[in-house]
N, C-alpha and C positions, 0 to 999 in steps of 0.2 A: 504494500500500500504506500509506504513512504517513498519508494523509488518512483512510483507512478506520479505522485504529487511533485516530486523534485523534477521530473521530466516536463511536467506541465509548467512549472515555474521557470524552468530553463527556456522553454519555447516562448513564453511570454517575455522574458528578459531579452531574448534575441530579437524579437519583433520590436520591442522598445528601443533597442540599440540601433536597429535599422532606421527607425524614425529619427533618432538623434543624429544619425550619420547623413541624412539627406542634404543638409546644408554644405557638406564637404564637396559636393559636385560643383558648387558655385563659389564658395568662399571658405576661408579658414574658420574654425570654431572659435567662439569667444572663450575667455578664461572660464566663465561659469559653465558653458556647454562642454568644454574640454574636461572639466572636473566631473560633471555628471557622466560623460562618456567613459572616462577612465574608471570611475566607481562602478559603472554598470558592467564594463568588461571584467573587472575583478570579481564581481558577483557571479557572472556567467562562468568564469573559470572555476570559482569555488563550487558552484552547482555541478559543473561537469565532473569535477574531481570527486565530489560526494557520490554522484551517480555511478561513476566507474568503480569506486570502492564498494558500494552496496551491490552492484552487479557481480563483482568479483567474489564477494562474500557469499552471495546466493549460489554462484557456480560451485564454490568450494563445498557448501552445505549439500548441494545436489549430488556432488561427487561422493560425499561421505555416505549418502543414503542409497547409492547405487550398489547393486550386487557385486561382490568381489569375484574376480577370476573368471575362468572359463566354465560355462555350464556343463560341458562334457567331461571335464577332468574329474575323475572319481565317481562319475555317474554313468557307467557303461550300460546300465539297465534302462535308462530313459532318454528320450530325445528332448531337446529344448521345447518349451511350450510354443504352440502356434499363435501367431497374432491374427486377430479377426480380419484385419484389413489387408492381409497378404494372401495372394493366391498360392496354391501349392507349387506351381511352376516357378513363380518368383523366388520362393524360398529355396528351391532346388538350384536355381541359377546362382543365388547368393552364396550358398554353402552346401556342398554335397556331403552327406553323411552315409557311410557304408557300414555293413556289419562284417566283422572278422569271420571268415568261413570256419575257423577252428573252434573259437569259443563264443562267437556271437556278440562280442563287445562292439559298441558303436565307435566308429573311427571317422575322423574328418578326412576329406580327400587328400591324398599325398602323404598320409601318416600311416605308420605301421603299428601293429598291435604291440603293446609294451610287454606282453607275455611271450616268453620263448617256448613255443609249443613243443618243439623237439625235445628240449630239456625236460619239460613237464612230463612228456610221454616216457622218457628214459627213467625219470625218478619214480613214476608210477609203476613201471615194469620192475625196477629194482625192489620196490616195496612189496610187490606181489610175490617175487621170488623169495624174499626174506620171510614172508608170512607163510609160504607153502612148506 
Protein backbone atom coordinates (compact mmCIF):
# COMPACT_ATOMS: atom_id res chain seq x y z
CA UNK A 1 0.00 0.00 0.00
CA UNK A 2 2.74 2.41 0.92
CA UNK A 3 4.64 1.84 -2.31
CA UNK A 4 1.48 2.58 -4.33
CA UNK A 5 0.97 5.88 -2.50
CA UNK A 6 4.63 6.81 -2.99
CA UNK A 7 4.35 6.13 -6.72
CA UNK A 8 1.26 8.36 -6.93
CA UNK A 9 3.09 11.12 -5.03
CA UNK A 10 6.10 10.69 -7.34
CA UNK A 11 3.88 11.02 -10.42
CA UNK A 12 2.26 14.19 -9.03
CA UNK A 13 5.63 15.71 -8.15
CA UNK A 14 6.99 15.04 -11.67
CA UNK A 15 3.90 16.68 -13.21
CA UNK A 16 4.40 19.71 -10.94
CA UNK A 17 8.08 19.86 -11.88
CA UNK A 18 7.11 19.88 -15.56
CA UNK A 19 4.82 22.87 -14.93
CA UNK A 20 7.64 24.69 -13.11
CA UNK A 21 10.04 23.96 -15.99
CA UNK A 22 7.84 25.49 -18.72
CA UNK A 23 9.36 28.98 -18.39
CA UNK A 24 12.80 27.46 -19.11
CA UNK A 25 11.88 27.36 -22.81
CA UNK A 26 11.70 31.15 -22.95
CA UNK A 27 13.76 32.47 -20.05
CA UNK A 28 15.86 31.66 -17.02
CA UNK A 29 14.08 30.88 -13.78
CA UNK A 30 13.91 33.52 -11.11
CA UNK A 31 15.61 32.85 -7.79
CA UNK A 32 12.29 31.92 -6.19
CA UNK A 33 11.34 29.60 -9.10
CA UNK A 34 14.80 28.02 -9.05
CA UNK A 35 14.48 27.38 -5.31
CA UNK A 36 11.09 25.67 -5.77
CA UNK A 37 12.45 23.74 -8.77
CA UNK A 38 15.48 22.45 -6.85
CA UNK A 39 13.38 21.55 -3.80
CA UNK A 40 10.94 19.63 -5.99
CA UNK A 41 13.79 17.78 -7.74
CA UNK A 42 15.17 16.77 -4.34
CA UNK A 43 11.72 15.57 -3.25
CA UNK A 44 11.37 13.52 -6.48
CA UNK A 45 14.79 11.97 -5.94
CA UNK A 46 13.86 11.13 -2.34
CA UNK A 47 10.56 9.54 -3.43
CA UNK A 48 12.31 7.54 -6.16
CA UNK A 49 14.87 6.29 -3.66
CA UNK A 50 12.17 5.23 -1.18
CA UNK A 51 10.23 3.46 -3.96
CA UNK A 52 13.37 1.57 -5.04
CA UNK A 53 14.13 0.57 -1.44
CA UNK A 54 10.59 -0.67 -0.79
CA UNK A 55 10.46 -2.54 -4.12
CA UNK A 56 13.80 -4.17 -3.28
CA UNK A 57 12.51 -5.15 0.16
CA UNK A 58 9.34 -6.66 -1.35
CA UNK A 59 11.42 -8.63 -3.87
CA UNK A 60 13.62 -9.97 -1.08
CA UNK A 61 10.58 -10.96 1.01
CA UNK A 62 9.04 -12.67 -2.01
CA UNK A 63 12.29 -14.54 -2.58
CA UNK A 64 12.22 -15.77 1.03
CA UNK A 65 8.69 -17.12 0.67
CA UNK A 66 9.47 -18.95 -2.59
CA UNK A 67 10.03 -22.71 -2.41
CA UNK A 68 13.70 -23.60 -2.19
CA UNK A 69 15.53 -25.84 -4.60
CA UNK A 70 14.42 -28.06 -7.40
CA UNK A 71 11.09 -29.82 -7.08
CA UNK A 72 12.42 -33.05 -8.56
CA UNK A 73 15.41 -33.49 -6.27
CA UNK A 74 14.58 -36.06 -3.67
CA UNK A 75 11.08 -36.49 -5.04
CA UNK A 76 11.47 -39.22 -7.63
CA UNK A 77 7.94 -40.45 -6.91
CA UNK A 78 6.06 -37.33 -8.03
CA UNK A 79 6.00 -34.86 -10.89
CA UNK A 80 5.85 -31.13 -10.23
CA UNK A 81 2.24 -29.89 -9.97
CA UNK A 82 0.55 -28.75 -13.17
CA UNK A 83 -0.41 -25.13 -13.54
CA UNK A 84 -4.01 -24.59 -14.65
CA UNK A 85 -3.16 -22.04 -17.33
CA UNK A 86 -0.57 -24.23 -19.08
CA UNK A 87 -1.30 -26.80 -21.75
CA UNK A 88 0.35 -30.20 -21.52
CA UNK A 89 2.29 -29.49 -24.74
CA UNK A 90 3.69 -26.22 -23.40
CA UNK A 91 4.91 -27.96 -20.25
CA UNK A 92 6.59 -30.71 -22.26
CA UNK A 93 8.38 -28.15 -24.43
CA UNK A 94 9.58 -26.26 -21.38
CA UNK A 95 10.96 -29.25 -19.50
CA UNK A 96 10.89 -32.89 -20.51
CA UNK A 97 10.68 -35.38 -17.66
CA UNK A 98 11.41 -39.07 -18.29
CA UNK A 99 11.36 -42.20 -16.15
CA UNK A 100 14.44 -44.32 -15.56
CA UNK A 101 13.77 -47.69 -17.23
CA UNK A 102 15.52 -49.53 -14.38
CA UNK A 103 13.97 -48.02 -11.28
CA UNK A 104 11.21 -45.70 -12.51
CA UNK A 105 12.75 -42.57 -10.97
CA UNK A 106 11.77 -39.30 -12.67
CA UNK A 107 14.60 -37.63 -14.55
CA UNK A 108 15.00 -34.34 -16.34
CA UNK A 109 16.05 -34.59 -19.96
CA UNK A 110 19.80 -34.95 -20.32
CA UNK A 111 20.26 -36.23 -16.76
CA UNK A 112 21.17 -39.77 -15.75
CA UNK A 113 19.74 -41.69 -12.85
CA UNK A 114 21.83 -41.17 -9.73
CA UNK A 115 21.51 -44.83 -8.84
CA UNK A 116 24.10 -47.24 -10.23
CA UNK A 117 21.82 -50.09 -11.24
CA UNK A 118 24.62 -52.53 -12.18
CA UNK A 119 26.19 -52.12 -8.75
CA UNK A 120 22.80 -52.51 -7.09
CA UNK A 121 22.17 -55.74 -9.00
CA UNK A 122 25.61 -57.06 -8.04
CA UNK A 123 25.03 -56.27 -4.36
CA UNK A 124 21.63 -57.93 -4.47
CA UNK A 125 23.14 -61.02 -6.06
CA UNK A 126 25.91 -61.13 -3.41
CA UNK A 127 23.33 -60.84 -0.65
CA UNK A 128 21.27 -63.60 -2.20
CA UNK A 129 24.29 -65.93 -2.37
CA UNK A 130 25.25 -65.18 1.24
CA UNK A 131 21.73 -65.88 2.42
CA UNK A 132 21.58 -69.21 0.59
